[in-house]
C-alpha positions in Angstrom: -5.5 -6.8 16.9 -3.3 -4.9 14.4 -4.1 -1.8 12.6 -5.0 -1.7 8.9 -3.0 1.2 7.3 -3.7 2.4 3.8 -0.5 3.7 2.1 0.0 4.9 -1.4 1.9 7.4 -3.5 -0.2 10.2 -4.9 0.2 13.5 -6.7 -1.2 16.8 -5.6 -4.2 16.3 -7.8 -4.9 12.8 -6.3 -3.4 10.7 -9.1 -2.3 7.3 -7.9 -0.7 6.1 -11.2 2.5 4.4 -10.0 4.5 6.0 -12.8 3.8 9.5 -11.7 5.7 9.5 -8.3 9.3 10.2 -7.6 11.2 6.8 -7.4 14.4 7.7 -5.7 16.5 6.4 -2.8 14.7 8.6 -0.3 11.2 7.5 -1.4 12.2 3.8 -1.4 13.8 4.2 2.1 10.5 5.8 3.3 8.4 2.9 2.1 11.0 0.3 3.4 10.6 1.8 6.9 6.9 1.7 6.5 6.9 -1.9 5.5 9.3 -2.8 8.3 6.8 -1.6 10.8 4.0 -3.9 9.6 3.4 -7.6 9.8 1.8 -8.2 6.3 1.0 -6.6 3.0 -2.5 -6.5 1.5 -3.3 -5.9 -2.1 -6.0 -6.4 -4.7 -5.2 -8.6 -7.7 -4.2 -5.8 -10.1 -1.7 -4.3 -7.6 -0.3 -7.8 -6.8 0.2 -8.6 -10.5 2.0 -5.3 -11.0 4.3 -5.9 -8.0 4.8 -9.6 -9.0 5.9 -8.6 -12.5 8.9 -6.6 -11.2 10.0 -6.9 -7.6 10.9 -10.7 -7.4 13.4 -10.1 -10.2 14.9 -7.2 -8.3 15.1 -9.2 -5.1 16.9 -12.1 -6.9 19.4 -9.8 -8.7 17.9 -10.6 -12.1 16.9 -7.0 -12.6 19.4 -4.2 -12.1 18.4 -1.8 -9.4 20.0 0.7 -6.9 20.7 -0.5 -3.4 17.5 1.2 -1.9 15.3 -0.6 -4.4 17.1 -3.9 -3.8 16.6 -3.5 0.0 12.9 -2.9 -0.5 12.5 -5.9 -2.9 14.4 -8.2 -0.5 12.3 -7.3 2.4 9.1 -7.5 0.3 10.1 -11.0 -0.8 10.1 -12.1 2.9 7.0 -10.2 4.0 3.7 -12.1 4.0 1.5 -10.8 1.1 -2.3 -11.3 1.1 -4.3 -10.8 -2.1 -8.0 -10.2 -2.5 -9.3 -11.6 -5.8 -12.4 -13.2 -7.1 -10.8 -14.1 -10.5 -7.5 -15.6 -9.5 -6.7 -18.2 -6.9 -3.0 -19.1 -7.5 -0.4 -16.7 -6.2 3.0 -18.3 -6.6 5.2 -15.3 -5.5 7.0 -16.2 -2.3 4.9 -15.8 0.9 1.8 -14.9 -1.1 -1.7 -16.0 0.1 -5.2 -15.7 -1.3 -7.6 -13.9 1.0 -10.9 -15.6 0.1 -14.5 -15.5 1.4 -16.4 -12.5 2.8 -14.3 -9.4 2.5 -15.2 -7.9 5.9 -14.7 -11.3 7.7 -11.4 -12.2 5.9 -9.8 -8.8 6.4 -10.9 -8.5 10.0 -9.4 -11.9 10.6 -6.1 -10.9 9.0 -6.0 -7.8 11.2 -6.8 -9.9 14.3 -4.0 -12.4 13.4 -1.4 -9.7 12.6 -0.7 -7.6 15.8 2.1 -5.7 14.0 -0.5 -4.4 11.5 -1.3 -4.8 7.9 -0.2 -2.4 5.2 -2.8 -1.9 2.4 -1.4 -0.7 -0.9 -4.3 -0.9 -3.5 -6.5 2.1 -4.3 -9.6 0.2 -5.4 -9.4 -2.3 -2.5 -9.0 0.7 -0.1 -12.4 2.1 -1.3 -14.1 -1.2 -0.5 -12.4 -1.6 2.9 -13.1 2.0 3.8 -16.8 1.4 3.0 -16.6 -1.4 5.5 -14.9 0.9 8.1 -11.9 -1.4 8.3 -9.1 1.2 7.6 -7.6 2.6 10.8 -4.8 4.8 9.4 -3.7 6.5 6.2 0.0 7.1 5.3 0.3 8.9 2.0 3.4 10.0 0.2 2.3 13.2 -1.6 4.5 14.0 -4.6 5.1 17.6 -5.8 3.4 16.9 -9.2 0.1 17.5 -10.9 -0.6 14.6 -13.2 -3.8 15.8 -14.8 -5.1 12.3 -15.3 -6.2 9.3 -13.3 -6.6 6.9 -11.7 -7.3 9.1 -8.7 -7.7 8.4 -5.0 -11.3 7.4 -4.1 -12.6 8.2 -7.6 -15.4 5.6 -6.9 -16.5 7.7 -3.9 -17.5 6.9 -0.3 -20.9 7.0 1.3 -19.8 9.6 3.8 -16.8 11.9 4.7 -14.0 10.4 6.7 -12.8 12.7 9.4 -9.1 12.2 10.1 -6.6 13.4 12.8 -3.1 14.4 11.7 -0.4 12.3 13.4 2.6 13.6 11.5 3.8 15.3 8.3 7.4 14.9 7.2 8.8 16.7 4.2 11.4 14.8 2.1 14.3 16.5 0.4 12.8 15.6 -3.0 9.7 17.7 -2.3 7.4 14.9 -1.4 5.6 14.9 2.0 4.9 11.8 4.0 1.6 12.4 5.7 0.2 10.1 8.5 -3.5 10.4 9.5 -5.6 8.3 11.9 -9.4 7.9 11.7 -11.3 10.0 14.2 -13.6 7.9 16.3 
């Protein structure tokens, strides 16, 4: 069974607005390494649609982008992508699959079928999966910014505190810090 790892960019005040982070070569290289270490991506519909609207064009060369972004996009194109949605059933982006049925059962099945692990990148979906005790690890890239607005991480709340064990913390030259935590059991 593979691990389910929740990874997202956030500011010091917990904002997860994708436009608030630093999008430079170092950040993209960090996320490319993270994606290389997993067997599949898992998103909610909103995140999927945001990603689908931009990254396929970067991968195909239809959208100008620096080499680090093109590398991320090309690898993302090839990576299996699973989407949880109750409102959309068709996901035409290359290697995209609808994850239907009971959330606990379908995500546990994906973990069981993906020994290399699954990388979760959706804030709202992470709350639901954390409520089901399905998230094993957290890899956050904390940016040196205070956004002063939302959406924020876990703004919907959890039924209880999650106790985590620090695995590593790596500062990047741009001031962001890559933090890796594992659930205490």
